[in-house]
N, C-alpha and C positions, 0 to 999 in steps of 0.2 A: 446584468442589464448590458445590452450592447447598444451604443448609440452611433448610429451611422451619420456621417456628414451629410447635411441636407442642403441641397442646391439652392441658390438664391431664386426668389421668386421673380417671375417676370415683371418689367416696370408697369406693364398695364393691370396687374393684379392688384387689387385693392383690399385692404383689411376691413373686416366687418365685426365691430364689437357694440355690444348694448351696454348701456349703463355708465359708470364712472370707473376712472383709473386712479391709481395711487403711484407716487413717486417716492421712494424712501432712500434719501442721500443727504448727509451732513454738510456737503459743500454747497453754500447758497447759490454759486454761479451755475453749478452743474445742474442742481435741482431745478432753477428756472430754465436752463436750457432744455432739460428732459421734458418738462412740462410743456413748454412751447412746442416741442417736436411732437409729442403726443397729440396735442390739439391741432397741429398742422397735417401730419401724415397719418394720424389714426382717427382723426376726426372725432375726438372726445370732446365734448361741451364741459364736462365737469371733472377736473383734475385735482386731487387731493396731494398735498405734500407733508412729508414728515421727515425730521432730522435725526430721528432715533427709532429704534425697534419698538420700544414700549410705546412711543406716541402713535405709531403705526398699528399697533395691535389695539389700543385704546380706541382709535378713529374707527376701525372696522367694528369694534364692539357697539359703538354709538350710533352705527348707521344700521337702517332698515334692511339694505341688501349688501352683499359683499361686493368688492370691486370685479369689474370683468377683467382687469389686467392690473398687475403690479410690475413695477420697474423697481429692481433692489441693487444697491450697491453693497458689496461684501463688507467693506472696511467702515463699520459704525462704531460709534464711542462705545455703546453698551452692549455690544456683542463681539464674539470672536469666531473667525473661520466660518463654517457653513451653519452655525447655530441659528443665526438670523433667518436664513432661507428655510430651515426645517421647521422652526416656530411659526413662521408666517405661513408656511405650506399648511401645517396642522391647523392654524386659524382660519385661513381663507378657502379650505377645502378644494374645490375643483378650479378656483380661480388661476389661470395661467401666470408664472412669474417669469420675468425676463432678468437675468442678471446682467448688470452692466458694471463693468470693472476695468481699471487700468491694468490689472494682472491678468493677462490672456494666455499664460502657459497652459499647454495641453492637459497637465495634470489637473490644473484649478477648474479648468472647462469641464472634464471629465467628472471631477468631483461634484461640481455644481448640478450637472445633469443627472447625475446618479442619485442626487439628493432630491430631485424633484422639479428643477428648473425646467422650463419649456423652451428656453433659448438662452443664448449668451452673446452678448454685443460687446465688444471691447470699446472703452470710453472714448477713443479718438475716432472712432467712426462717424461718419457724415449721415445727413439725414436719410439718403436713398438706402443705406443700410438697415436703418431702423424701419424704413417703409417696407423692405423686403422682408425683415423679421416679423412684423405685425401681419403681413399678409401669410406667410407660411404658418404662424401660430394660430390665427383665426381659422385656417383650414384644417386644423387638428395636428399639424406637424410639429416637429422639433427643429428650432433654427441654430445652426452652428456657424461659426465665421469661416470665412475662407481660410484654406490652410490647415484647418483643424484635423488632428490625428488622435483618435481616442487612445488613452493611456490605459493599459493593463496594470491597474493598481496592485493587484493580487501578487503579481510577479515582483513588484518592489518591495514588498513587505519585509522580506529579510535583510535587504539594505537599509530600509528605515530603522529596523530594530537596531542594526549594527551601529548606525549613526547615533541613535538615541542612547545607547549603551555607553558612549563616550562621554555623555554629560555628568558632571558631579552631582553630589546629593542636592546642594543647594540649587543648582540650574534646574534639576528635575522639578524641584517644588515650584520654580518660578514658571517653567513650562506649564506645569498643571494649573496654576493660577491664571496664566494667558489663556489657556483652554477654557477656562472657566468665565472668561470675559473681563477679567481685572485689567486695570489701567496701571502704569508704572507707580504712581502715587499710592494706589490702593495695595499693591504689592508690597512696596516698602513698609506701609503700616503693618500689614498682616505678618510680615517677617521682621519687623523691628529693625529695619535697615535703612541706610540713606537711599533716596531715589536715584542719585548718582551710581550708587552700587548696583541697583536693579539695572539701570541702562547698560552698565558694563556687562552684566551678566547675560542681558538679552542680546546684545552684539555677540558675545561668546557663543551663545545658544545658535543663533542664525548662522554663524561661521561653522560651527560643528555640523550642523545638520544640512549645509550647503544650500540655504534658501537665503532670499533677499527681503522678506518680510515676515511680520508675525502671523499673518494669514496662512503663508506657506508654511511655517513651522508648525501651526496647528494641523494643518492638512497631513504633515508627516506623522505627527503623534497619532492623529486619529487612524491614520493608515496602518500603525503598527500596534494599535489599542495599547498606548503607552502606559496606561495605569498598570498593565501586568508586568512591564520590563523596565520602568524607570526606577532608579535607586531612591530611597526616601529614608534610609538609615540616618544616624547622626555621624 
């Protein structure tokens, strides 16, 4: 899939959505701000909110209609990496999903778009950017932020595999559990080690992979199909 950068819509262009919208974000202030933004620039009268992926999926199940738009933060407590986006996309069908994240690296944006997002808006963006994004998406386009350059993830796979190969057996197990959406406390329980030990391993994993967050580590792992290359021996 090739994703070409989409120019911003003109200020006079308005979005056109029918039905209700959903915001999925576990930070109350951001969630409230996104809800107000959708009501203001998207003309949504009904905006549901959820602080967990499971809550969002349950809300969709209880409604007679699917939402006409979903705004999703990638960093949720019960998901890891792009899993939440993929599961929401499967549940909501043709509903366009805008990813809103503080992590706006080209690799992450490319991954989100390839996983089915119709747009990506950095969290620090102002309302005019959201207005442009909604206008582009309501017209059937894909919205990307200014300065985005698509990343050829296929060419990065050998490098990702080389970085993954530097992980120890225990770090490989922990990365697999991170990819499964486990929190540090759950990982500590599963592996019968202290939570502080897990935190130290996670720090080492991110350093070895050259990333700044757990989500980026998951993207590297997915990129290299890590289950085939990580060491899991004793």
